[in-house]
BALUM-15857 format. One record per residue (C-alpha): residue number from 0; x, y, z. Coordinates in Angstrom, 2 decimals, always signed. Each point is the difference from the previous one (the first is absolute). Layout:
<pts>
pt seq->NUM; u->X; v->Y; w->Z
...
</pts>
This chain:
<pts>
pt seq->0; u->+0.00; v->+0.00; w->+0.00
pt seq->1; u->+2.92; v->+2.28; w->+0.53
pt seq->2; u->+0.89; v->+2.52; w->-2.63
pt seq->3; u->+2.77; v->+2.56; w->+0.16
pt seq->4; u->+0.17; v->+3.39; w->-1.64
pt seq->5; u->+2.87; v->+2.41; w->+0.39
pt seq->6; u->-1.09; v->+3.60; w->+0.00
pt seq->7; u->+2.90; v->+2.35; w->-0.52
pt seq->8; u->+0.31; v->+3.72; w->-0.30
pt seq->9; u->+3.74; v->-0.08; w->-0.69
pt seq->10; u->+1.36; v->+1.45; w->-3.20
pt seq->11; u->+1.32; v->-2.12; w->-2.85
pt seq->12; u->+3.69; v->-0.57; w->-0.62
pt seq->13; u->-0.21; v->+2.43; w->-2.89
pt seq->14; u->-1.50; v->+2.69; w->+2.21
pt seq->15; u->+2.65; v->-0.36; w->+2.71
pt seq->16; u->+2.98; v->-0.87; w->-2.16
pt seq->17; u->+1.37; v->+3.55; w->+0.01
pt seq->18; u->+0.15; v->+0.23; w->+3.77
pt seq->19; u->+1.56; v->-3.44; w->+0.29
pt seq->20; u->+2.72; v->+0.97; w->-2.49
pt seq->21; u->+0.88; v->+2.94; w->+2.23
pt seq->22; u->+0.02; v->-2.20; w->+3.11
pt seq->23; u->-3.09; v->+1.81; w->+1.39
pt seq->24; u->-2.49; v->-2.83; w->+0.59
pt seq->25; u->-3.26; v->+0.31; w->+1.86
pt seq->26; u->-0.51; v->-2.28; w->+2.99
pt seq->27; u->-1.92; v->-3.11; w->-1.08
pt seq->28; u->-3.54; v->-0.23; w->+1.31
pt seq->29; u->-0.63; v->-3.07; w->+2.15
pt seq->30; u->-2.61; v->-2.53; w->-1.14
pt seq->31; u->-2.39; v->-1.54; w->+2.53
pt seq->32; u->-2.25; v->-3.03; w->-0.38
pt seq->33; u->-3.63; v->+1.03; w->+0.52
pt seq->34; u->-2.58; v->-2.74; w->+0.58
pt seq->35; u->-3.57; v->+0.73; w->-1.03
pt seq->36; u->-3.24; v->-1.91; w->-0.32
pt seq->37; u->-1.01; v->-1.87; w->-3.13
pt seq->38; u->-3.54; v->+1.39; w->-0.26
pt seq->39; u->-1.46; v->+2.51; w->+2.46
pt seq->40; u->-1.79; v->+2.62; w->-2.07
pt seq->41; u->+0.19; v->+2.96; w->+0.02
pt seq->42; u->+3.20; v->-0.15; w->+2.08
pt seq->43; u->+2.04; v->-2.41; w->-2.14
pt seq->44; u->-0.91; v->-2.16; w->-2.96
pt seq->45; u->+1.32; v->-1.18; w->-3.36
pt seq->46; u->-1.13; v->+1.93; w->-3.07
pt seq->47; u->-0.47; v->-2.91; w->-2.38
pt seq->48; u->+0.25; v->+2.24; w->-3.05
pt seq->49; u->+3.37; v->+1.53; w->+0.88
pt seq->50; u->+1.39; v->-2.77; w->+2.20
pt seq->51; u->+0.86; v->+2.63; w->+2.63
pt seq->52; u->-0.98; v->+0.21; w->+3.65
pt seq->53; u->-2.23; v->+3.00; w->+0.76
pt seq->54; u->-1.94; v->+1.47; w->+2.90
pt seq->55; u->+0.06; v->+2.46; w->+2.86
pt seq->56; u->+2.77; v->-1.79; w->+1.89
pt seq->57; u->+2.13; v->-0.34; w->-3.14
pt seq->58; u->-0.23; v->+3.72; w->-0.78
pt seq->59; u->+0.63; v->+0.85; w->+3.64
pt seq->60; u->+3.15; v->-2.08; w->+0.42
pt seq->61; u->+1.40; v->+1.26; w->-3.31
pt seq->62; u->-0.55; v->+3.60; w->+1.10
pt seq->63; u->+1.66; v->-0.72; w->+3.34
pt seq->64; u->+2.94; v->-1.67; w->-1.74
pt seq->65; u->+0.48; v->+3.09; w->-2.17
pt seq->66; u->+0.06; v->+2.26; w->+3.05
pt seq->67; u->+2.29; v->-2.16; w->+2.12
pt seq->68; u->+2.24; v->-0.92; w->-2.92
pt seq->69; u->-0.16; v->-3.74; w->-0.58
pt seq->70; u->-1.08; v->-2.40; w->-2.74
pt seq->71; u->-2.47; v->-2.86; w->+0.31
pt seq->72; u->+0.14; v->-3.70; w->-0.75
pt seq->73; u->-3.72; v->-0.81; w->+0.21
pt seq->74; u->-1.07; v->-3.54; w->+0.91
pt seq->75; u->-3.62; v->-1.16; w->+0.02
pt seq->76; u->-0.77; v->-2.47; w->+2.77
pt seq->77; u->-3.11; v->-1.48; w->+1.61
pt seq->78; u->-0.90; v->+2.11; w->+3.02
pt seq->79; u->+0.90; v->-2.58; w->+2.64
pt seq->80; u->+3.39; v->-0.39; w->-1.68
pt seq->81; u->+0.63; v->+3.73; w->+0.43
pt seq->82; u->-0.84; v->-0.17; w->+3.71
pt seq->83; u->+2.31; v->-2.96; w->+0.60
pt seq->84; u->+2.71; v->+1.42; w->-2.29
pt seq->85; u->+0.13; v->+3.30; w->+1.85
pt seq->86; u->+0.45; v->-1.84; w->+3.27
pt seq->87; u->+3.02; v->-1.87; w->-1.34
pt seq->88; u->+1.52; v->+3.03; w->-1.72
pt seq->89; u->-0.43; v->-1.50; w->-3.47
pt seq->90; u->-1.27; v->+3.31; w->-1.40
pt seq->91; u->+1.24; v->+3.53; w->+0.59
pt seq->92; u->-3.48; v->+1.54; w->-0.23
pt seq->93; u->-3.55; v->-1.34; w->-0.05
pt seq->94; u->-2.99; v->+1.99; w->-1.23
pt seq->95; u->-3.25; v->-1.88; w->-0.46
pt seq->96; u->-2.88; v->+1.73; w->+1.77
pt seq->97; u->+1.43; v->-1.50; w->+3.20
pt seq->98; u->-1.78; v->+0.83; w->+3.24
pt seq->99; u->+2.23; v->+1.09; w->+2.86
pt seq->100; u->-0.51; v->-2.43; w->+2.89
pt seq->101; u->+1.82; v->-0.59; w->+3.27
pt seq->102; u->+0.78; v->-3.60; w->-0.96
pt seq->103; u->+1.56; v->+0.98; w->-3.32
pt seq->104; u->+1.89; v->+2.87; w->+1.62
pt seq->105; u->+1.73; v->-2.55; w->+2.24
pt seq->106; u->+1.55; v->-1.63; w->-3.06
pt seq->107; u->+0.72; v->+2.97; w->-2.27
pt seq->108; u->-0.21; v->+3.79; w->-0.06
pt seq->109; u->-2.64; v->+2.24; w->-1.55
pt seq->110; u->+0.06; v->+3.47; w->-1.47
pt seq->111; u->-2.41; v->+2.62; w->+1.25
pt seq->112; u->-3.57; v->-0.82; w->-1.13
pt seq->113; u->-0.77; v->+1.00; w->-3.58
pt seq->114; u->-3.63; v->-1.15; w->-0.39
pt seq->115; u->-2.98; v->-0.27; w->+2.36
pt seq->116; u->-2.04; v->-3.15; w->-0.61
pt seq->117; u->-2.39; v->-2.43; w->+1.68
pt seq->118; u->-1.85; v->-3.27; w->-0.61
pt seq->119; u->-3.45; v->-0.38; w->-1.54
pt seq->120; u->-2.39; v->-2.91; w->-0.48
pt seq->121; u->-1.31; v->-0.73; w->-3.49
pt seq->122; u->-2.92; v->-2.25; w->-0.98
pt seq->123; u->-1.94; v->-0.80; w->-3.16
pt seq->124; u->-2.27; v->+2.78; w->-1.17
pt seq->125; u->-3.16; v->-2.01; w->+0.78
pt seq->126; u->+1.12; v->-1.04; w->+3.49
pt seq->127; u->-2.51; v->+0.99; w->+2.69
pt seq->128; u->+0.96; v->-2.03; w->+3.07
pt seq->129; u->+3.55; v->+1.29; w->+0.47
pt seq->130; u->-0.13; v->+3.66; w->+0.95
pt seq->131; u->+3.17; v->+0.28; w->+2.11
pt seq->132; u->+2.93; v->-1.98; w->+1.34
pt seq->133; u->-2.25; v->-1.27; w->+2.80
pt seq->134; u->-1.90; v->-2.11; w->-2.54
pt seq->135; u->+2.85; v->-2.15; w->-1.35
pt seq->136; u->+0.33; v->-2.59; w->+2.78
pt seq->137; u->-0.12; v->-3.57; w->-1.36
pt seq->138; u->-0.01; v->+1.31; w->-3.57
pt seq->139; u->+2.79; v->-0.44; w->-2.59
pt seq->140; u->+1.91; v->+3.28; w->-0.24
pt seq->141; u->+2.98; v->+0.52; w->-2.28
pt seq->142; u->+3.06; v->+2.20; w->+0.32
pt seq->143; u->+3.65; v->+0.10; w->-0.93
pt seq->144; u->+2.54; v->-2.12; w->+1.85
pt seq->145; u->+2.46; v->+1.60; w->+2.44
pt seq->146; u->-1.88; v->+3.31; w->+0.21
pt seq->147; u->-1.60; v->+2.05; w->+2.76
pt seq->148; u->-3.37; v->-0.96; w->-1.50
pt seq->149; u->+0.68; v->-3.63; w->+0.87
pt seq->150; u->+1.12; v->+0.98; w->+3.49
pt seq->151; u->-3.16; v->+2.03; w->+0.50
pt seq->152; u->-2.27; v->-2.89; w->-1.02
pt seq->153; u->+1.85; v->-2.45; w->+2.21
pt seq->154; u->-0.01; v->+2.27; w->+3.05
pt seq->155; u->-3.49; v->+1.50; w->-0.27
pt seq->156; u->-2.28; v->-2.53; w->-1.71
pt seq->157; u->-0.91; v->-3.68; w->-0.21
pt seq->158; u->-0.08; v->+0.10; w->-3.79
pt seq->159; u->+1.16; v->-2.91; w->-2.14
pt seq->160; u->+3.11; v->+1.74; w->-1.31
pt seq->161; u->+1.21; v->-0.77; w->-3.50
pt seq->162; u->+3.28; v->+1.56; w->-1.15
pt seq->163; u->+1.45; v->+0.71; w->-3.43
pt seq->164; u->+3.45; v->+1.14; w->-1.13
pt seq->165; u->-1.70; v->+2.53; w->-2.32
pt seq->166; u->-3.01; v->+2.02; w->+1.24
pt seq->167; u->-1.55; v->+0.00; w->-3.49
pt seq->168; u->-0.61; v->-3.73; w->+0.43
pt seq->169; u->-1.93; v->+0.76; w->+3.18
pt seq->170; u->-2.18; v->+2.53; w->-1.83
pt seq->171; u->-0.65; v->-2.51; w->-2.76
pt seq->172; u->-1.05; v->-2.67; w->+2.50
pt seq->173; u->-2.38; v->+2.51; w->+1.55
pt seq->174; u->-1.74; v->+0.93; w->-3.24
pt seq->175; u->-0.14; v->-3.69; w->-0.97
pt seq->176; u->-1.75; v->-0.85; w->+3.28
pt seq->177; u->+2.76; v->-2.17; w->+1.46
pt seq->178; u->+0.42; v->+2.30; w->+3.03
pt seq->179; u->-2.47; v->+2.35; w->+1.66
pt seq->180; u->+2.28; v->+3.00; w->+0.60
pt seq->181; u->+3.48; v->+1.44; w->-0.47
pt seq->182; u->+1.87; v->+2.24; w->+2.40
pt seq->183; u->+2.96; v->+2.04; w->-1.20
pt seq->184; u->+1.54; v->+3.48; w->-0.16
pt seq->185; u->-2.56; v->+2.68; w->-0.83
pt seq->186; u->+1.73; v->+1.66; w->-3.00
pt seq->187; u->+0.52; v->-3.31; w->-1.80
pt seq->188; u->-3.58; v->-1.17; w->+0.62
pt seq->189; u->-1.44; v->+3.27; w->-1.30
pt seq->190; u->+2.29; v->-0.05; w->-3.03
pt seq->191; u->-1.06; v->-3.54; w->-0.90
pt seq->192; u->-3.69; v->+0.80; w->+0.39
pt seq->193; u->+0.35; v->+3.06; w->-2.23
pt seq->194; u->+2.11; v->-1.61; w->-2.72
pt seq->195; u->-0.68; v->-3.75; w->-0.02
pt seq->196; u->-3.03; v->-1.06; w->+2.04
pt seq->197; u->-2.36; v->+2.25; w->-1.98
pt seq->198; u->-2.94; v->-0.24; w->+2.37
pt seq->199; u->+0.68; v->-3.54; w->+1.25
pt seq->200; u->+1.46; v->+1.09; w->+3.36
pt seq->201; u->-0.67; v->+2.58; w->+2.69
pt seq->202; u->+1.53; v->+1.00; w->+3.34
pt seq->203; u->-1.89; v->-0.33; w->+3.27
pt seq->204; u->+0.58; v->+1.27; w->+3.52
pt seq->205; u->+2.57; v->+2.47; w->+1.27
pt seq->206; u->+3.68; v->+0.29; w->-0.87
pt seq->207; u->+1.78; v->-2.31; w->+2.41
pt seq->208; u->+3.18; v->+1.01; w->+1.86
pt seq->209; u->+2.11; v->+3.06; w->-0.61
pt seq->210; u->+3.02; v->-1.07; w->-2.02
pt seq->211; u->+2.93; v->+1.74; w->-1.59
pt seq->212; u->+2.35; v->-1.18; w->-2.73
pt seq->213; u->+3.76; v->+0.32; w->+0.35
pt seq->214; u->+3.08; v->-0.76; w->-2.08
pt seq->215; u->+1.97; v->-2.92; w->+1.46
pt seq->216; u->+3.75; v->-0.31; w->+0.59
pt seq->217; u->+2.31; v->-2.49; w->+1.71
pt seq->218; u->+0.71; v->+0.82; w->+3.61
pt seq->219; u->+2.24; v->+3.06; w->+0.52
pt seq->220; u->+0.09; v->+0.88; w->-3.71
pt seq->221; u->+1.63; v->+3.36; w->-0.67
pt seq->222; u->-2.63; v->+0.58; w->-2.69
pt seq->223; u->-2.85; v->+0.55; w->+2.47
pt seq->224; u->+1.01; v->+3.54; w->+0.93
pt seq->225; u->+0.74; v->+0.98; w->-3.61
pt seq->226; u->-3.33; v->-1.34; w->-1.25
pt seq->227; u->-1.89; v->+1.71; w->+2.82
pt seq->228; u->+1.62; v->+3.31; w->-0.92
pt seq->229; u->-0.96; v->-0.47; w->-3.65
pt seq->230; u->-3.58; v->-0.92; w->+0.93
pt seq->231; u->-0.33; v->+3.09; w->+2.17
pt seq->232; u->+1.32; v->+2.22; w->-2.80
pt seq->233; u->-2.42; v->-1.55; w->-2.52
pt seq->234; u->-2.97; v->+0.54; w->+2.29
pt seq->235; u->+1.09; v->+3.58; w->+0.56
pt seq->236; u->+0.64; v->+1.01; w->-3.60
pt seq->237; u->-2.97; v->-1.83; w->-1.53
pt seq->238; u->+1.68; v->-2.82; w->-1.94
pt seq->239; u->-1.58; v->-2.60; w->+2.30
pt seq->240; u->-3.40; v->+1.61; w->-0.63
pt seq->241; u->+0.58; v->-0.12; w->-3.75
pt seq->242; u->+0.73; v->-3.74; w->+0.10
pt seq->243; u->-2.96; v->-0.60; w->+2.33
pt seq->244; u->-2.36; v->+1.88; w->-2.32
pt seq->245; u->+1.26; v->-1.97; w->-3.01
pt seq->246; u->-1.07; v->-3.30; w->+1.56
pt seq->247; u->-2.92; v->+0.91; w->+2.25
pt seq->248; u->-1.60; v->+2.85; w->-1.93
pt seq->249; u->+0.22; v->+2.56; w->+2.79
pt seq->250; u->+2.53; v->+1.79; w->+2.16
pt seq->251; u->+0.81; v->-1.46; w->+3.46
pt seq->252; u->-2.53; v->+1.02; w->+2.65
pt seq->253; u->+2.71; v->+1.30; w->+2.33
pt seq->254; u->+1.71; v->+2.13; w->-2.65
pt seq->255; u->-0.03; v->+3.65; w->+0.89
</pts>
């Protein structure tokens, strides 16, 4: 499943040849391996027409890399592989709509939060019996493996939990009638309903939990402070808002 793309802003040999001939070479930009999810729209996903990874997270990490001054070796990995890989130091950076939790923070470091999220319950459009999370006990409910959605179901319900490596498979099982509900991150659920479900799904109940996404790093990475500084600058000068508007159709609610 892994795919690697090197994104470089360095000049070509022809462009820098003059400086090198004079012995005046620019310091080479470091390249860091960035792990991202395989399919979590609109945060990261493969554009099948171009063969390139796109999304809010992809644009964000590229903008941060430009500000800090590093290049990216992008690897697409199943979400649970990112979580385990960050804990072992396999990747330099992880960005995948990852919720900041105390358990994860024991194994690797996070940047400052860059997105406010939460969980939501989705059912088929004609569902009448399930109106909130209180109604899912003893019913088959799908979610994605190794996520806070799974943890929430396990800790707060008696649902028959079914997990999938890709959340789209959970949505498909819901619309096909193989499960009665899906619980997952609010922005992804809403995006799927608007672009794919086409009237076959709806959300019910309140947004569950207050969650925030963070960029992940191995413990004690020197990149954390640099990335936090870049994030703060982007939120201050409007570049973060521009990227947010591109993918969510509006400016951030907390933008002044």
